[in-house]
C-alpha positions, 0 to 999 in steps of 0.5 A, spaced: 548 184 502 549 175 502 550 173 510 551 165 510 551 162 517 556 156 516 554 150 521 553 144 521 546 144 524 549 144 531 544 149 537 549 154 537 549 155 529 541 155 529 542 161 535 546 165 530 541 164 524 535 166 528 538 173 532 541 174 525 534 174 521 530 177 527 535 183 527 534 183 519 526 183 519 526 188 525 531 193 522 528 192 515 535 190 511 536 188 505 539 182 505 539 174 503 541 170 509 542 162 508 544 157 513 550 152 510 550 145 513 554 142 508 561 140 510 565 140 505 563 148 503 564 149 510 571 147 510 572 149 503 570 157 506 577 155 511 572 154 516 575 149 522 570 152 527 563 153 527 558 157 527 561 162 522 558 168 519 560 170 513 558 177 509 559 178 502 564 173 502 569 175 507 569 171 514 567 176 518 566 171 525 567 164 527 566 159 532 563 163 537 555 166 536 556 173 537 553 179 540 547 182 538 551 188 538 556 185 534 552 183 529 548 190 528 556 193 526 557 189 521 551 190 519 552 198 519 546 199 524 
C-alpha cells in the first residue's frame, strides 16, 4: 500500500502525516508513507486544498486533517 500526504509543509499537513505514521507503526501495517511538498506535483494531482491523503494513487481526503477513525477505515483496520 502506498500512502502519500500532499501539502506544502504546513502544520496541518505535518499533523496528518504524523497521525498516519503513528497508526501504521502501531498496527504494523505494510505501507509506504511519503510526504509530497512539491506544489507542481500537488496541483497535477488535482489538489487545491491541503492536506490531502492519497492511497494507492486515489485521493481519499482533501482539505482537512482526517480523524484517527477515518484513517483506520481507509487502511482497513
